[in-house]
N, C-alpha and C positions, 0 to 999 in steps of 0.2 A: 917639797923638803923634807927629811925625815933627820933633821937635826933636833935630838932630844931635848939640847943644851940653848937651842932659840929661846930667846925672851923679845916680845915687844917693848918700844920705850915706855909703855903704863906699867910694864911688869909682867905682863902675860905670857907666863909657858908651861908646857905640858905639866900634869901632875898637881895644881894648883887648887884649890877646891873651891865651889862654885862661890861660897860666901867670900871669900877672896877675892874672886871675880869679880864682883859684881860692886863689891867696894873701889877697884882697881879700875873700873871701865870707863867712868866719869859720866853715866848717862843712865838712866832708868826708863830710855824710850828703847826698849826692844822685844821682841816677842818670845816666847819661850813657848814648847811646847813639848811632851815628853810621850816617846813613844818603846816598848818594848826595852824598858829599864835605860832610855838613854833621853837624855835631857838637852835639846838643843835649841840655845841662844841665838836670835838672827839680830843685827844690827843692821837695818837698811838704811842710809842717809840718801835722800834724794830734793832737798830743798836747797836748791841751790842760790836761790836771792836771800834766805836767811839761815845760810849755815856758812859757819866761817870757817870750818874746815872744809868742805869741799873749794868754795871760794880761795883759800891758800891754795890749793891745787890745780884752781883752775878745770874742775871736773865737775860734772851734773850729778853722778851717783858715785856711791861706796857701799859696798856690800860686804859683812863680818860673819861667820857661822861658826858657833864654838859647840862641841860636843862631849858634856857630861855623863860618865857611869860611876856611879857608886859614888856620886859627889865629886868626883877628879876628871878634869879636863884629860881627854883623850886626843883629841883632833880640836883642829882651827884653820881655817882657812879665810882670808882678808884683802882687799884690792879693790880696784876699780875698774867694775865688771866692763868688758869690752862686745863690740856688736859682733 
């Protein structure tokens, strides 16, 4: 999707700052890595037994990746991976 006005239910949208993003995602359980000036935040949910989000959708895993450059969100992808 290339809609620059798209916004998730948590208010995540292109252009928000990394600091704003961290307050909106509702978790500190993520991985962060920076490479060539781009910071990638990965949220990987895979504990179906203890995760109410996964249980609500009856899905075993959920993956979200967010890319920041110069402190601003430039790309994000999320969803339930399929084999």
